[in-house]
N, CA, C, O and the ligand as a Tripos MOL2 file, in Angstrom:
@<TRIPOS>MOLECULE
protein
  305   303    77     0     0
PROTEIN
NO_CHARGES

@<TRIPOS>ATOM
      1 N          13.4820   24.9740  -18.3010 N.3       1 MET1
      2 CA         13.1410   24.3050  -17.0430 C.3       1 MET1
      3 C          13.1140   22.8030  -17.2550 C.2       1 MET1
      4 O          12.2720   22.1170  -16.6760 O.2       1 MET1
      5 N          14.0160   22.2770  -18.0730 N.am      2 THR2
      6 CA         14.0000   20.8430  -18.3070 C.3       2 THR2
      7 C          15.2870   20.1850  -17.8410 C.2       2 THR2
      8 O          15.5740   19.0420  -18.1990 O.2       2 THR2
      9 N          16.0670   20.9130  -17.0370 N.am      3 ALA3
     10 CA         17.3380   20.3750  -16.5750 C.3       3 ALA3
     11 C          17.1360   19.4430  -15.3870 C.2       3 ALA3
     12 O          17.6760   19.6560  -14.3010 O.2       3 ALA3
     13 N          16.3510   18.4160  -15.6240 N.am      4 LEU4
     14 CA         16.0540   17.4720  -14.5600 C.3       4 LEU4
     15 C          16.8150   16.1810  -14.7750 C.2       4 LEU4
     16 O          17.1530   15.8200  -15.9020 O.2       4 LEU4
     17 N          17.0750   15.5050  -13.6990 N.am      5 THR5
     18 CA         17.5770   14.1470  -13.8100 C.3       5 THR5
     19 C          16.3750   13.2220  -13.7950 C.2       5 THR5
     20 O          15.8000   12.9600  -12.7380 O.2       5 THR5
     21 N          16.0030   12.7380  -14.9360 N.am      6 VAL6
     22 CA         14.8330   11.8790  -15.0370 C.3       6 VAL6
     23 C          15.2900   10.4300  -15.0150 C.2       6 VAL6
     24 O          16.0330    9.9760  -15.8860 O.2       6 VAL6
     25 N          14.8360    9.7330  -14.0170 N.am      7 ASP7
     26 CA         15.2130    8.3430  -13.8560 C.3       7 ASP7
     27 C          14.1730    7.4760  -14.5480 C.2       7 ASP7
     28 O          13.0540    7.3250  -14.0570 O.2       7 ASP7
     29 N          14.5370    6.9190  -15.6630 N.am      8 THR8
     30 CA         13.5860    6.0880  -16.3970 C.3       8 THR8
     31 C          14.0090    4.6270  -16.3600 C.2       8 THR8
     32 O          13.6650    3.8500  -17.2510 O.2       8 THR8
     33 N          14.7470    4.2630  -15.3370 N.am      9 LEU9
     34 CA         15.1630    2.8740  -15.2060 C.3       9 LEU9
     35 C          14.0000    2.0270  -14.7110 C.2       9 LEU9
     36 O          12.8780    2.1750  -15.1950 O.2       9 LEU9
     37 N          14.2460    1.1670  -13.7800 N.am     10 ALA10
     38 CA         13.2000    0.2550  -13.3430 C.3      10 ALA10
     39 C          11.9850    1.0160  -12.8190 C.2      10 ALA10
     40 O          12.1160    1.8970  -11.9690 O.2      10 ALA10
     41 N          10.8280    0.6780  -13.3200 N.am     11 PRO11
     42 CA          9.6150    1.3130  -12.8000 C.3      11 PRO11
     43 C           9.4390    1.0030  -11.3240 C.2      11 PRO11
     44 O           9.6530   -0.1260  -10.8820 O.2      11 PRO11
     45 N           9.0530    2.0000  -10.5830 N.am     12 GLU12
     46 CA          8.8430    1.8030   -9.1500 C.3      12 GLU12
     47 C           7.3830    1.9500   -8.7600 C.2      12 GLU12
     48 O           6.9280    1.3840   -7.7650 O.2      12 GLU12
     49 N           6.6690    2.7080   -9.5490 N.am     13 LEU13
     50 CA          5.2910    2.9810   -9.1710 C.3      13 LEU13
     51 C           4.3940    1.8160   -9.5980 C.2      13 LEU13
     52 O           4.5760    1.2160  -10.6580 O.2      13 LEU13
     53 N           3.4400    1.5260   -8.7510 N.am     14 THR14
     54 CA          2.5210    0.4290   -9.0310 C.3      14 THR14
     55 C           1.0930    0.9430   -8.9510 C.2      14 THR14
     56 O           0.8490    2.1140   -8.6620 O.2      14 THR14
     57 N           0.1720    0.0590   -9.2080 N.am     15 ARG15
     58 CA         -1.2380    0.4550   -9.1320 C.3      15 ARG15
     59 C          -1.6160    0.8280   -7.7050 C.2      15 ARG15
     60 O          -2.6380    1.4730   -7.4690 O.2      15 ARG15
     61 N          -0.7850    0.4180   -6.7650 N.am     16 GLN16
     62 CA         -1.0740    0.7350   -5.3560 C.3      16 GLN16
     63 C          -0.6680    2.1750   -5.0090 C.2      16 GLN16
     64 O          -1.0900    2.7220   -3.9900 O.2      16 GLN16
     65 N           0.1500    2.7680   -5.8670 N.am     17 ASP17
     66 CA          0.6010    4.1350   -5.5990 C.3      17 ASP17
     67 C          -0.4370    5.1080   -6.1190 C.2      17 ASP17
     68 O          -0.8710    5.0350   -7.2680 O.2      17 ASP17
     69 N          -0.8210    6.0170   -5.2460 N.am     18 ARG18
     70 CA         -1.9260    6.9200   -5.5570 C.3      18 ARG18
     71 C          -1.4880    8.3650   -5.4540 C.2      18 ARG18
     72 O          -0.6660    8.7250   -4.6100 O.2      18 ARG18
     73 N          -2.0420    9.1760   -6.3140 N.am     19 CYS19
     74 CA         -1.7850   10.6070   -6.2790 C.3      19 CYS19
     75 C          -2.1600   11.1640   -4.9120 C.2      19 CYS19
     76 O          -3.2430   10.8960   -4.3920 O.2      19 CYS19
     77 N          -1.2410   11.9490   -4.3360 N.am     20 ASP20
     78 CA         -1.5050   12.5320   -3.0230 C.3      20 ASP20
     79 C          -2.6440   13.5430   -3.0610 C.2      20 ASP20
     80 O          -3.2330   13.8660   -2.0300 O.2      20 ASP20
     81 N          -2.9410   14.0270   -4.2320 N.am     21 ARG21
     82 CA         -3.9260   15.1010   -4.3510 C.3      21 ARG21
     83 C          -5.3350   14.5940   -4.6200 C.2      21 ARG21
     84 O          -6.3040   15.1140   -4.0670 O.2      21 ARG21
     85 N          -5.4510   13.5740   -5.4740 N.am     22 CYS22
     86 CA         -6.7910   13.1780   -5.8930 C.3      22 CYS22
     87 C          -7.0510   11.6860   -5.7690 C.2      22 CYS22
     88 O          -8.1910   11.2490   -5.9320 O.2      22 CYS22
     89 N          -6.0150   10.8860   -5.4810 N.am     23 GLY23
     90 CA         -6.2420    9.4690   -5.2830 C.3      23 GLY23
     91 C          -6.2210    8.6520   -6.5630 C.2      23 GLY23
     92 O          -6.4010    7.4350   -6.5160 O.2      23 GLY23
     93 N          -6.0040    9.2980   -7.7150 N.am     24 ALA24
     94 CA         -5.8580    8.5500   -8.9620 C.3      24 ALA24
     95 C          -4.5250    7.8080   -8.9450 C.2      24 ALA24
     96 O          -3.6650    8.0750   -8.1050 O.2      24 ALA24
     97 N          -4.3660    6.8790   -9.8780 N.am     25 GLN25
     98 CA         -3.1010    6.1570   -9.9220 C.3      25 GLN25
     99 C          -1.9580    7.1270  -10.1980 C.2      25 GLN25
    100 O          -2.0490    7.9860  -11.0750 O.2      25 GLN25
    101 N          -0.8780    6.9720   -9.4280 N.am     26 ALA26
    102 CA          0.2560    7.8790   -9.5430 C.3      26 ALA26
    103 C           1.2200    7.3850  -10.6180 C.2      26 ALA26
    104 O           1.4980    6.1900  -10.7200 O.2      26 ALA26
    105 N           1.7200    8.3170  -11.4080 N.am     27 PHE27
    106 CA          2.7050    7.9900  -12.4320 C.3      27 PHE27
    107 C           3.9780    8.7960  -12.2860 C.2      27 PHE27
    108 O           4.9250    8.6000  -13.0480 O.2      27 PHE27
    109 N           4.0170    9.6940  -11.3260 N.am     28 VAL28
    110 CA          5.2170   10.4960  -11.1110 C.3      28 VAL28
    111 C           5.5290   10.5140   -9.6210 C.2      28 VAL28
    112 O           4.6500   10.7550   -8.7940 O.2      28 VAL28
    113 N           6.7890   10.2550   -9.2910 N.am     29 LYS29
    114 CA          7.2320   10.3840   -7.9080 C.3      29 LYS29
    115 C           8.2480   11.5100   -7.8520 C.2      29 LYS29
    116 O           9.2100   11.5400   -8.6200 O.2      29 LYS29
    117 N           8.0190   12.4250   -6.9410 N.am     30 ALA30
    118 CA          8.9430   13.5340   -6.7390 C.3      30 ALA30
    119 C           9.5600   13.3980   -5.3500 C.2      30 ALA30
    120 O           8.8480   13.3290   -4.3490 O.2      30 ALA30
    121 N          10.8790   13.3610   -5.3000 N.am     31 THR31
    122 CA         11.5700   13.2610   -4.0250 C.3      31 THR31
    123 C          12.1970   14.6030   -3.7120 C.2      31 THR31
    124 O          13.0470   15.0950   -4.4550 O.2      31 THR31
    125 N          11.7710   15.1890   -2.6070 N.am     32 LEU32
    126 CA         12.2650   16.5110   -2.2400 C.3      32 LEU32
    127 C          13.6250   16.3930   -1.5610 C.2      32 LEU32
    128 O          13.8800   15.4370   -0.8290 O.2      32 LEU32
    129 N          14.4970   17.3700   -1.8080 N.am     33 PRO33
    130 CA         15.8550   17.3310   -1.2420 C.3      33 PRO33
    131 C          15.8860   17.7680    0.2070 C.2      33 PRO33
    132 O          16.6680   18.6380    0.5890 O.2      33 PRO33
    133 N          15.0380   17.1630    1.0040 N.am     34 THR34
    134 CA         15.0000   17.4780    2.4250 C.3      34 THR34
    135 C          15.7020   16.3730    3.2030 C.2      34 THR34
    136 O          16.0550   15.3380    2.6380 O.2      34 THR34
    137 N          15.9000   16.5890    4.4720 N.am     35 ALA35
    138 CA         16.6420   15.6340    5.2840 C.3      35 ALA35
    139 C          15.9680   14.2650    5.2820 C.2      35 ALA35
    140 O          16.6410   13.2350    5.3060 O.2      35 ALA35
    141 N          14.6420   14.2610    5.2540 N.am     36 ASP36
    142 CA         13.9250   12.9860    5.2950 C.3      36 ASP36
    143 C          13.5430   12.5040    3.8950 C.2      36 ASP36
    144 O          12.8610   11.4890    3.7590 O.2      36 ASP36
    145 N          13.9760   13.2220    2.8510 N.am     37 GLY37
    146 CA         13.7010   12.7760    1.4950 C.3      37 GLY37
    147 C          12.2310   12.5690    1.2170 C.2      37 GLY37
    148 O          11.8270   11.5370    0.6820 O.2      37 GLY37
    149 N          11.4490   13.5380    1.5770 N.am     38 LEU38
    150 CA          9.9970   13.4310    1.4340 C.3      38 LEU38
    151 C           9.6170   13.0800   -0.0040 C.2      38 LEU38
    152 O          10.0810   13.7100   -0.9540 O.2      38 LEU38
    153 N           8.7710   12.0680   -0.1430 N.am     39 GLU39
    154 CA          8.3360   11.6420   -1.4680 C.3      39 GLU39
    155 C           6.8770   12.0140   -1.6700 C.2      39 GLU39
    156 O           6.0250   11.7920   -0.8100 O.2      39 GLU39
    157 N           6.6250   12.5860   -2.8320 N.am     40 LEU40
    158 CA          5.2650   12.9440   -3.1940 C.3      40 LEU40
    159 C           4.8770   12.1790   -4.4510 C.2      40 LEU40
    160 O           5.6910   11.9970   -5.3560 O.2      40 LEU40
    161 N           3.6490   11.7410   -4.4980 N.am     41 LEU41
    162 CA          3.1610   11.0010   -5.6600 C.3      41 LEU41
    163 C           2.1040   11.8190   -6.3760 C.2      41 LEU41
    164 O           1.2540   12.4570   -5.7530 O.2      41 LEU41
    165 N           2.1760   11.7860   -7.6900 N.am     42 PHE42
    166 CA          1.2280   12.5610   -8.4900 C.3      42 PHE42
    167 C           0.7170   11.7600   -9.6680 C.2      42 PHE42
    168 O           1.4410   10.9570  -10.2570 O.2      42 PHE42
    169 N          -0.5410   11.9920  -10.0020 N.am     43 CYS43
    170 CA         -1.0400   11.5460  -11.2970 C.3      43 CYS43
    171 C          -0.4920   12.5070  -12.3540 C.2      43 CYS43
    172 O           0.1140   13.5230  -12.0130 O.2      43 CYS43
    173 N          -0.7020   12.1940  -13.6220 N.am     44 GLY44
    174 CA         -0.1800   13.0610  -14.6770 C.3      44 GLY44
    175 C          -0.7240   14.4680  -14.5680 C.2      44 GLY44
    176 O           0.0090   15.4430  -14.7330 O.2      44 GLY44
    177 N          -2.0080   14.5710  -14.2890 N.am     45 HIS45
    178 CA         -2.6450   15.8810  -14.2010 C.3      45 HIS45
    179 C          -2.0280   16.7260  -13.0890 C.2      45 HIS45
    180 O          -1.6610   17.8790  -13.3140 O.2      45 HIS45
    181 N          -1.9160   16.1640  -11.9110 N.am     46 HIS46
    182 CA         -1.4260   16.9630  -10.7950 C.3      46 HIS46
    183 C           0.0710   17.1860  -10.8630 C.2      46 HIS46
    184 O           0.5700   18.1750  -10.3270 O.2      46 HIS46
    185 N           0.8040   16.2810  -11.5150 N.am     47 PHE47
    186 CA          2.2230   16.5760  -11.7000 C.3      47 PHE47
    187 C           2.3900   17.8080  -12.5640 C.2      47 PHE47
    188 O           3.1980   18.6840  -12.2570 O.2      47 PHE47
    189 N           1.6350   17.8780  -13.6360 N.am     48 ARG48
    190 CA          1.7290   19.0740  -14.4790 C.3      48 ARG48
    191 C           1.3890   20.3260  -13.6840 C.2      48 ARG48
    192 O           2.0030   21.3770  -13.8660 O.2      48 ARG48
    193 N           0.4080   20.2040  -12.8060 N.am     49 ALA49
    194 CA         -0.0270   21.3610  -12.0300 C.3      49 ALA49
    195 C           1.0510   21.8370  -11.0590 C.2      49 ALA49
    196 O           1.1150   23.0230  -10.7370 O.2      49 ALA49
    197 N           1.8960   20.9210  -10.5920 N.am     50 HIS50
    198 CA          2.8750   21.2580   -9.5590 C.3      50 HIS50
    199 C           4.3130   21.1850  -10.0600 C.2      50 HIS50
    200 O           5.2500   21.4080   -9.2930 O.2      50 HIS50
    201 N           4.4910   20.8750  -11.3380 N.am     51 GLU51
    202 CA          5.8280   20.6020  -11.8560 C.3      51 GLU51
    203 C           6.7980   21.7560  -11.6140 C.2      51 GLU51
    204 O           7.9250   21.5400  -11.1680 O.2      51 GLU51
    205 N           6.3630   22.9780  -11.9080 N.am     52 LEU52
    206 CA          7.2850   24.1020  -11.7800 C.3      52 LEU52
    207 C           7.7220   24.3020  -10.3380 C.2      52 LEU52
    208 O           8.8850   24.6040  -10.0710 O.2      52 LEU52
    209 N           6.7950   24.1360   -9.4160 N.am     53 LYS53
    210 CA          7.1440   24.3020   -8.0000 C.3      53 LYS53
    211 C           8.0990   23.2000   -7.5450 C.2      53 LYS53
    212 O           9.0250   23.4470   -6.7720 O.2      53 LYS53
    213 N           7.8640   21.9850   -8.0330 N.am     54 LEU54
    214 CA          8.7440   20.8760   -7.6580 C.3      54 LEU54
    215 C          10.1460   21.0870   -8.2080 C.2      54 LEU54
    216 O          11.1380   20.8540   -7.5170 O.2      54 LEU54
    217 N          10.2200   21.5260   -9.4460 N.am     55 VAL55
    218 CA         11.5220   21.7830  -10.0560 C.3      55 VAL55
    219 C          12.2350   22.8950   -9.3030 C.2      55 VAL55
    220 O          13.4330   22.8100   -9.0330 O.2      55 VAL55
    221 N          11.4860   23.9340   -8.9690 N.am     56 ALA56
    222 CA         12.0720   25.0600   -8.2430 C.3      56 ALA56
    223 C          12.5980   24.6250   -6.8800 C.2      56 ALA56
    224 O          13.5670   25.1860   -6.3690 O.2      56 ALA56
    225 N          11.9460   23.6160   -6.2950 N.am     57 ALA57
    226 CA         12.3610   23.1220   -4.9830 C.3      57 ALA57
    227 C          13.5230   22.1380   -5.0900 C.2      57 ALA57
    228 O          14.0440   21.6760   -4.0750 O.2      57 ALA57
    229 N          13.9280   21.8170   -6.3200 N.am     58 GLY58
    230 CA         15.0560   20.9130   -6.5060 C.3      58 GLY58
    231 C          14.6930   19.4520   -6.3580 C.2      58 GLY58
    232 O          15.5560   18.6230   -6.0710 O.2      58 GLY58
    233 N          13.4280   19.1270   -6.5490 N.am     59 ALA59
    234 CA         12.9870   17.7460   -6.3870 C.3      59 ALA59
    235 C          13.5510   16.8600   -7.4880 C.2      59 ALA59
    236 O          13.7610   17.2980   -8.6190 O.2      59 ALA59
    237 N          13.7880   15.6040   -7.1290 N.am     60 THR60
    238 CA         14.1540   14.5920   -8.1140 C.3      60 THR60
    239 C          12.8700   13.9510   -8.6200 C.2      60 THR60
    240 O          12.0510   13.4630   -7.8410 O.2      60 THR60
    241 N          12.7110   13.9620   -9.9280 N.am     61 ILE61
    242 CA         11.4600   13.5130  -10.5210 C.3      61 ILE61
    243 C          11.6300   12.1410  -11.1530 C.2      61 ILE61
    244 O          12.5020   11.9420  -12.0000 O.2      61 ILE61
    245 N          10.8040   11.2050  -10.7420 N.am     62 GLN62
    246 CA         10.7220    9.9310  -11.4590 C.3      62 GLN62
    247 C           9.4370    9.9480  -12.2560 C.2      62 GLN62
    248 O           8.3410    9.8410  -11.7070 O.2      62 GLN62
    249 N           9.5900   10.0840  -13.5500 N.am     63 ASP63
    250 CA          8.4410   10.2730  -14.4270 C.3      63 ASP63
    251 C           8.1290    8.9700  -15.1480 C.2      63 ASP63
    252 O           8.8920    8.5130  -15.9990 O.2      63 ASP63
    253 N           6.9960    8.3830  -14.7920 N.am     64 GLU64
    254 CA          6.5920    7.1410  -15.4530 C.3      64 GLU64
    255 C           5.3160    7.3520  -16.2500 C.2      64 GLU64
    256 O           4.5260    6.4290  -16.4470 O.2      64 GLU64
    257 N           5.1330    8.5790  -16.7040 N.am     65 ARG65
    258 CA          3.9030    8.8620  -17.4420 C.3      65 ARG65
    259 C           3.8360    8.1120  -18.7680 C.2      65 ARG65
    260 O           2.7560    7.9400  -19.3330 O.2      65 ARG65
    261 N           5.0030    7.6600  -19.2680 N.am     66 HIS66
    262 CA          4.9780    6.8740  -20.5060 C.3      66 HIS66
    263 C           4.2140    5.5710  -20.3200 C.2      66 HIS66
    264 O           3.8340    4.9210  -21.2930 O.2      66 HIS66
    265 N           3.9920    5.1930  -19.0610 N.am     67 ARG67
    266 CA          3.2770    3.9450  -18.7940 C.3      67 ARG67
    267 C           1.7750    4.1390  -18.7530 C.2      67 ARG67
    268 O           1.0300    3.1620  -18.6830 O.2      67 ARG67
    269 N           1.3260    5.3480  -18.7940 N.am     68 ILE68
    270 CA         -0.1140    5.5960  -18.6830 C.3      68 ILE68
    271 C          -0.8640    4.8620  -19.7870 C.2      68 ILE68
    272 O          -1.9260    4.2840  -19.5550 O.2      68 ILE68
    273 N          -0.3010    4.8910  -20.9810 N.am     69 ASP69
    274 CA         -0.9920    4.2950  -22.1150 C.3      69 ASP69
    275 C          -0.9970    2.7760  -22.0670 C.2      69 ASP69
    276 O          -1.7350    2.1280  -22.8090 O.2      69 ASP69
    277 N          -0.1720    2.2050  -21.1900 N.am     70 GLU70
    278 CA         -0.0720    0.7520  -21.1510 C.3      70 GLU70
    279 C          -1.1700    0.1390  -20.3000 C.2      70 GLU70
    280 O          -1.3520   -1.0790  -20.3100 O.2      70 GLU70
    281 N          -1.8930    0.9500  -19.5760 N.am     71 GLN71
    282 CA         -2.8830    0.4220  -18.6580 C.3      71 GLN71
    283 C          -4.2130    1.1070  -18.9130 C.2      71 GLN71
    284 O          -4.2800    2.2450  -19.3770 O.2      71 GLN71
    285 N          -5.2470    0.3850  -18.5990 N.am     72 ALA72
    286 CA         -6.5690    0.9660  -18.7650 C.3      72 ALA72
    287 C          -6.6870    2.1960  -17.8730 C.2      72 ALA72
    288 O          -6.4210    2.1180  -16.6740 O.2      72 ALA72
    289 N          -7.0730    3.3030  -18.4320 N.am     73 PRO73
    290 CA         -7.1760    4.5100  -17.6300 C.3      73 PRO73
    291 C          -8.2650    4.3910  -16.5670 C.2      73 PRO73
    292 O          -9.3210    3.7940  -16.7770 O.2      73 PRO73
    293 N          -7.9600    4.9820  -15.4290 N.am     74 GLU74
    294 CA         -8.9740    5.0310  -14.3960 C.3      74 GLU74
    295 C          -9.6080    6.4150  -14.4390 C.2      74 GLU74
    296 O          -9.3470    7.2010  -15.3500 O.2      74 GLU74
    297 N         -10.4200    6.6950  -13.4750 N.am     75 ARG75
    298 CA        -11.0810    7.9970  -13.4460 C.3      75 ARG75
    299 C         -10.0220    9.1000  -13.4130 C.2      75 ARG75
    300 O          -9.1060    9.0660  -12.5920 O.2      75 ARG75
    301 N         -10.1520   10.0470  -14.2830 N.am     76 VAL76
    302 CA         -9.1700   11.1390  -14.3460 C.3      76 VAL76
    303 C          -9.8170   12.4070  -13.8240 C.2      76 VAL76
    304 O          -9.1740   13.4570  -13.7850 O.2      76 VAL76
    305 ZN         -4.0260   13.7730   -9.0040 Zn       77 ZN77
@<TRIPOS>BOND
     1     1     2 1
     2     2     3 1
     3     3     4 2
     4     3     5 am
     5     5     6 1
     6     6     7 1
     7     7     8 2
     8     7     9 am
     9     9    10 1
    10    10    11 1
    11    11    12 2
    12    11    13 am
    13    13    14 1
    14    14    15 1
    15    15    16 2
    16    15    17 am
    17    17    18 1
    18    18    19 1
    19    19    20 2
    20    19    21 am
    21    21    22 1
    22    22    23 1
    23    23    24 2
    24    23    25 am
    25    25    26 1
    26    26    27 1
    27    27    28 2
    28    27    29 am
    29    29    30 1
    30    30    31 1
    31    31    32 2
    32    31    33 am
    33    33    34 1
    34    34    35 1
    35    35    36 2
    36    35    37 am
    37    37    38 1
    38    38    39 1
    39    39    40 2
    40    39    41 am
    41    41    42 1
    42    42    43 1
    43    43    44 2
    44    43    45 am
    45    45    46 1
    46    46    47 1
    47    47    48 2
    48    47    49 am
    49    49    50 1
    50    50    51 1
    51    51    52 2
    52    51    53 am
    53    53    54 1
    54    54    55 1
    55    55    56 2
    56    55    57 am
    57    57    58 1
    58    58    59 1
    59    59    60 2
    60    59    61 am
    61    61    62 1
    62    62    63 1
    63    63    64 2
    64    63    65 am
    65    65    66 1
    66    66    67 1
    67    67    68 2
    68    67    69 am
    69    69    70 1
    70    70    71 1
    71    71    72 2
    72    71    73 am
    73    73    74 1
    74    74    75 1
    75    75    76 2
    76    75    77 am
    77    77    78 1
    78    78    79 1
    79    79    80 2
    80    79    81 am
    81    81    82 1
    82    82    83 1
    83    83    84 2
    84    83    85 am
    85    85    86 1
    86    86    87 1
    87    87    88 2
    88    87    89 am
    89    89    90 1
    90    90    91 1
    91    91    92 2
    92    91    93 am
    93    93    94 1
    94    94    95 1
    95    95    96 2
    96    95    97 am
    97    97    98 1
    98    98    99 1
    99    99   100 2
   100    99   101 am
   101   101   102 1
   102   102   103 1
   103   103   104 2
   104   103   105 am
   105   105   106 1
   106   106   107 1
   107   107   108 2
   108   107   109 am
   109   109   110 1
   110   110   111 1
   111   111   112 2
   112   111   113 am
   113   113   114 1
   114   114   115 1
   115   115   116 2
   116   115   117 am
   117   117   118 1
   118   118   119 1
   119   119   120 2
   120   119   121 am
   121   121   122 1
   122   122   123 1
   123   123   124 2
   124   123   125 am
   125   125   126 1
   126   126   127 1
   127   127   128 2
   128   127   129 am
   129   129   130 1
   130   130   131 1
   131   131   132 2
   132   131   133 am
   133   133   134 1
   134   134   135 1
   135   135   136 2
   136   135   137 am
   137   137   138 1
   138   138   139 1
   139   139   140 2
   140   139   141 am
   141   141   142 1
   142   142   143 1
   143   143   144 2
   144   143   145 am
   145   145   146 1
   146   146   147 1
   147   147   148 2
   148   147   149 am
   149   149   150 1
   150   150   151 1
   151   151   152 2
   152   151   153 am
   153   153   154 1
   154   154   155 1
   155   155   156 2
   156   155   157 am
   157   157   158 1
   158   158   159 1
   159   159   160 2
   160   159   161 am
   161   161   162 1
   162   162   163 1
   163   163   164 2
   164   163   165 am
   165   165   166 1
   166   166   167 1
   167   167   168 2
   168   167   169 am
   169   169   170 1
   170   170   171 1
   171   171   172 2
   172   171   173 am
   173   173   174 1
   174   174   175 1
   175   175   176 2
   176   175   177 am
   177   177   178 1
   178   178   179 1
   179   179   180 2
   180   179   181 am
   181   181   182 1
   182   182   183 1
   183   183   184 2
   184   183   185 am
   185   185   186 1
   186   186   187 1
   187   187   188 2
   188   187   189 am
   189   189   190 1
   190   190   191 1
   191   191   192 2
   192   191   193 am
   193   193   194 1
   194   194   195 1
   195   195   196 2
   196   195   197 am
   197   197   198 1
   198   198   199 1
   199   199   200 2
   200   199   201 am
   201   201   202 1
   202   202   203 1
   203   203   204 2
   204   203   205 am
   205   205   206 1
   206   206   207 1
   207   207   208 2
   208   207   209 am
   209   209   210 1
   210   210   211 1
   211   211   212 2
   212   211   213 am
   213   213   214 1
   214   214   215 1
   215   215   216 2
   216   215   217 am
   217   217   218 1
   218   218   219 1
   219   219   220 2
   220   219   221 am
   221   221   222 1
   222   222   223 1
   223   223   224 2
   224   223   225 am
   225   225   226 1
   226   226   227 1
   227   227   228 2
   228   227   229 am
   229   229   230 1
   230   230   231 1
   231   231   232 2
   232   231   233 am
   233   233   234 1
   234   234   235 1
   235   235   236 2
   236   235   237 am
   237   237   238 1
   238   238   239 1
   239   239   240 2
   240   239   241 am
   241   241   242 1
   242   242   243 1
   243   243   244 2
   244   243   245 am
   245   245   246 1
   246   246   247 1
   247   247   248 2
   248   247   249 am
   249   249   250 1
   250   250   251 1
   251   251   252 2
   252   251   253 am
   253   253   254 1
   254   254   255 1
   255   255   256 2
   256   255   257 am
   257   257   258 1
   258   258   259 1
   259   259   260 2
   260   259   261 am
   261   261   262 1
   262   262   263 1
   263   263   264 2
   264   263   265 am
   265   265   266 1
   266   266   267 1
   267   267   268 2
   268   267   269 am
   269   269   270 1
   270   270   271 1
   271   271   272 2
   272   271   273 am
   273   273   274 1
   274   274   275 1
   275   275   276 2
   276   275   277 am
   277   277   278 1
   278   278   279 1
   279   279   280 2
   280   279   281 am
   281   281   282 1
   282   282   283 1
   283   283   284 2
   284   283   285 am
   285   285   286 1
   286   286   287 1
   287   287   288 2
   288   287   289 am
   289   289   290 1
   290   290   291 1
   291   291   292 2
   292   291   293 am
   293   293   294 1
   294   294   295 1
   295   295   296 2
   296   295   297 am
   297   297   298 1
   298   298   299 1
   299   299   300 2
   300   299   301 am
   301   301   302 1
   302   302   303 1
   303   303   304 2
@<TRIPOS>SUBSTRUCTURE
     1 MET1         2 RESIDUE 1 A MET
     2 THR2         6 RESIDUE 1 A THR
     3 ALA3        10 RESIDUE 1 A ALA
     4 LEU4        14 RESIDUE 1 A LEU
     5 THR5        18 RESIDUE 1 A THR
     6 VAL6        22 RESIDUE 1 A VAL
     7 ASP7        26 RESIDUE 1 A ASP
     8 THR8        30 RESIDUE 1 A THR
     9 LEU9        34 RESIDUE 1 A LEU
    10 ALA10       38 RESIDUE 1 A ALA
    11 PRO11       42 RESIDUE 1 A PRO
    12 GLU12       46 RESIDUE 1 A GLU
    13 LEU13       50 RESIDUE 1 A LEU
    14 THR14       54 RESIDUE 1 A THR
    15 ARG15       58 RESIDUE 1 A ARG
    16 GLN16       62 RESIDUE 1 A GLN
    17 ASP17       66 RESIDUE 1 A ASP
    18 ARG18       70 RESIDUE 1 A ARG
    19 CYS19       74 RESIDUE 1 A CYS
    20 ASP20       78 RESIDUE 1 A ASP
    21 ARG21       82 RESIDUE 1 A ARG
    22 CYS22       86 RESIDUE 1 A CYS
    23 GLY23       90 RESIDUE 1 A GLY
    24 ALA24       94 RESIDUE 1 A ALA
    25 GLN25       98 RESIDUE 1 A GLN
    26 ALA26      102 RESIDUE 1 A ALA
    27 PHE27      106 RESIDUE 1 A PHE
    28 VAL28      110 RESIDUE 1 A VAL
    29 LYS29      114 RESIDUE 1 A LYS
    30 ALA30      118 RESIDUE 1 A ALA
    31 THR31      122 RESIDUE 1 A THR
    32 LEU32      126 RESIDUE 1 A LEU
    33 PRO33      130 RESIDUE 1 A PRO
    34 THR34      134 RESIDUE 1 A THR
    35 ALA35      138 RESIDUE 1 A ALA
    36 ASP36      142 RESIDUE 1 A ASP
    37 GLY37      146 RESIDUE 1 A GLY
    38 LEU38      150 RESIDUE 1 A LEU
    39 GLU39      154 RESIDUE 1 A GLU
    40 LEU40      158 RESIDUE 1 A LEU
    41 LEU41      162 RESIDUE 1 A LEU
    42 PHE42      166 RESIDUE 1 A PHE
    43 CYS43      170 RESIDUE 1 A CYS
    44 GLY44      174 RESIDUE 1 A GLY
    45 HIS45      178 RESIDUE 1 A HIS
    46 HIS46      182 RESIDUE 1 A HIS
    47 PHE47      186 RESIDUE 1 A PHE
    48 ARG48      190 RESIDUE 1 A ARG
    49 ALA49      194 RESIDUE 1 A ALA
    50 HIS50      198 RESIDUE 1 A HIS
    51 GLU51      202 RESIDUE 1 A GLU
    52 LEU52      206 RESIDUE 1 A LEU
    53 LYS53      210 RESIDUE 1 A LYS
    54 LEU54      214 RESIDUE 1 A LEU
    55 VAL55      218 RESIDUE 1 A VAL
    56 ALA56      222 RESIDUE 1 A ALA
    57 ALA57      226 RESIDUE 1 A ALA
    58 GLY58      230 RESIDUE 1 A GLY
    59 ALA59      234 RESIDUE 1 A ALA
    60 THR60      238 RESIDUE 1 A THR
    61 ILE61      242 RESIDUE 1 A ILE
    62 GLN62      246 RESIDUE 1 A GLN
    63 ASP63      250 RESIDUE 1 A ASP
    64 GLU64      254 RESIDUE 1 A GLU
    65 ARG65      258 RESIDUE 1 A ARG
    66 HIS66      262 RESIDUE 1 A HIS
    67 ARG67      266 RESIDUE 1 A ARG
    68 ILE68      270 RESIDUE 1 A ILE
    69 ASP69      274 RESIDUE 1 A ASP
    70 GLU70      278 RESIDUE 1 A GLU
    71 GLN71      282 RESIDUE 1 A GLN
    72 ALA72      286 RESIDUE 1 A ALA
    73 PRO73      290 RESIDUE 1 A PRO
    74 GLU74      294 RESIDUE 1 A GLU
    75 ARG75      298 RESIDUE 1 A ARG
    76 VAL76      302 RESIDUE 1 A VAL
    77 ZN77       305 GROUP 0 **** ****
């Protein structure tokens, strides 16, 4: 289940981007292959929780979790 196109080019997520589930800083953006290209934001924890469903739905994943260590962690 790792046949994803992971875009690790220019970072897009900022401190203003928040996990849709818990409000923590988001490090993963998932774009669903729908007509409106629905974008979902996840913290590392919630991305792991939903990763299989997102992959199954054919979402494009922008994974910036490598940046987590570069910033002071917030409430997890
Ligand atoms: Zn979260």
